[in-house]
N, C-alpha and C positions, 0 to 999 in steps of 0.2 A: 504493500500500500504506500503510495507516495503521499507525503504530507500534504494535506488539503484535499485528498481524494481517495476513494477506495480503489483497490487494485484490480478488480475483475471486470469492471465496466458493464456494458450491456450485452456484448457478444453479438449483436446484430448490426454492428457497424464495423468499418475497417479499423485496425489498430491506430491509425493516424487520426481518426475522427472520434473514437469512443473513449470512455474512461475519464476524460477531462480531468487530469490530475490537478488542475488549478481550481476546481469547484470548491467554493468556500462552504464550510460547515459551521453550525452552531451546536455546542454541547448542550444537551438537555438534561444531563444527570447532575443533580446536586450531590454534594458529599454525602456518603452513606451514614454519617454519624454527625452529631452536633459539634459545635466548636469547643465543647468542653474537652479536657484531657482524655485521651483514649483510655478505656478501662483495661484491666488486666486481661490476659488471654483467656478465652472462654474455656471452661473445663471440658475434658474429653467426653464426659457423660452428658453434655448439653443435648437437649432433645432435637430431633430433626432426622430426616432420612439420610442414609449414607451418601457421601459425596456432595452434600449441600453446603459445605463450608466455603467461605471466601476470605481472603486475607487483605485487609485494608491498611495502608500505611500513610502517614503524614510526613515521613522523612525519607531521605535517600537510603536505600537498602542494597545489600549485596546478595545475589543469588549464587548458589554453589552447585557443583556437579553432583554432590551427595551430601548428606548431613555431616558438617564439619570438614568437608572436602575443599577442593580448589575452587576459587571464585571463577564464575563464568561471565557475569555481567553486573554492572552497577546501575540501579534504576532510580530515577528521580520520582518524587511523590506525585507527579502529574504525567499523563501520557502525552504522546505527540499531538493529540487533539485537545490537550489541556483538561482532560477528564481526571477525576480522582483516581489514584492508582489502586484498583481493586482486582485481585488476582484469583481466579478460580482454583480451588484446592482439590487435588486428586489423590492425595496420600498424606499420611502423618506418622512420624516417629518421634514420640516425646515432644520436645519443644520445636521440632522441625516439621515443616509442611512442604509437600511437593506442589508447586504451582505451575500454571500454564501462562506464559507470556509470549508476545510476538518476538521479543528480542532473543529468545532461545528457541531455535527451530527443532521440531521433530521430537522433542522429549520434554518432560517436566524438569524444573530446576528446584533447588531446595532453599527454603527461607527460614532463618532463625526468628522465632516469634517473641524472643525475650524483651526486645526494646522497640517501642514505637510501632508495633503491629497489633491490630485488633482482628480477632477472628469473628466473623459475623455469619449468620445463617441466611442462605438464599433459598427461599421456599420453592422457587421455580426451577424447572429444567426443561431443556428443549431436546427433542429426539427427531432426527431426520432420517427417513427411509428413502434412499436414492432409487431403489427399484420401483417403489410405489410413487415416487415424486411427492412425498407427503411430509409435512412438518407437524409435529404434535407438541403442544405445550402442556406441561404437567405442573401441578402445584401440590406439594406434599405427597408426591408420588401418584396423584390421581390426574387423569386426563381432564383438562378444562377447555381445550380448543384443538381443532385439527384443520389443516388447510393444505391445498395443493400448491406446490412451488415449482418454479423452473429450476433446472440444475445445469451443470456444465455440459457443453456439447461434446461429442466424441473426441475431438482434438484437444479439448481443454476440460477434462472431466473434473467434477467436484471431488476432491480427495476425501475418502473416509477417515475418521479419526475422532479424537476428543479435543474439543476447543472450549474457550471461555469467552464471554462477552467482555470486551475491553472498553468500548465506548458506545454511547447512544447519541446519535447525531441527527440533526434535521438540516436539510439543504436550504440554501438561501437563493437558489437559482431555479426558476420555473422550468428551464430546459434541461435540468440535470438528468443524466441517464440513470441516476440512482433514485429517481422519484422524490418522494417527500422526506424519506428518512432511512436511517441505516443503523443496524447493529453490527459494529465492527467486531471481528473475531481475532483470536490469538493465532490462528493458523495461517499458512501460506499456500499458494498455488504452485506446485512444482513444475507444471507444464505451461511455461510462459511462451507466448507467441513471439516469433522473431520481430524485432523493431517495435514491440509493445512498450509504451512508456508510462503505463498507468500503475506500476508497482505490482506486487504479488500477494498482498493481504487478502484474505477471505472475508466475506461479509454476508449478512442477510439483509436485503434491501428491497425497497419497492421499485417500480419501474413505470416508465411512460408506455412501454410496449406490453400492456397486460395480456394481449393475445398470445404471448409466448409462455405464459404461466402454464405449467403442466408439461412443457416441452424440455428437451435437452438443447438449450439455446444460449447459455451464458458462457463467459470465459472462466467459470469456476464458482462464482458466487451463487447464492440461492436467492431467487426473486419471489416475492409475494405481492398480493394485491395491496393497494394503498390503504384501505380500511384495516386490513390485517396488520400491516406494519405500524400504523398509528397505535393500534392496541398493544402490539408487542413492545414498542418503545415506551409506552406508558406503564406497562405492567412489569416487564422483565428488568431486574436490577443488574448492575454491573457485577461481574464475577460469576454470573449464571453459567452453568456447564451446558455445553452443546455436544451431543453425540451424533455423528454422521456415520451411518452404516450403509453398506452396499446392498 
């Protein structure tokens, strides 16, 4: 994903025309906690379904290859889109949590929660079935919404995997190929078109070409109808886990 635009564009235009990496966005996510000092790390017995934790930090943190291992990246407390830094959690070992961030490709990285990190519950989860071209939204493990989506076309397929929502964005340009709004994800598209200048970050977004919903038509992102995306952006918190399966 290029700063200022999502990476996969519309997929129904040429690489020189689609994607618009200069499309401006507005962050719609407020910080997930108050301005009071962050509380202590939530206890391991905190209620909630498995995999529903997210890690929120107000300070620069270092992620490591394994608990106590070599550093792999230093992250500021705001994302490239100036959202609060909320990382989806996919594992835990004592004070360490495994998180999904776009700065570490293809695998989780480990975060020490002792200083400046708050663990919060994300009641929602998103499941995407590529074979059915279907997105399911769950709350506390129960299905609350289901919708058809467009997926990556054969040359640029949507990669299966585990991701997390990093940013909730609304576009400020009526002609944006991303429609009204975007859920930016931690994952990347490994199948980049030659001469494509829009970056490689994955996202779930709306589209002006709603006739393509239900088709294999994008450069890797998932496209949903405008009304669906407005609801998702309103409901889904940062750090929400997204599972994409073939």
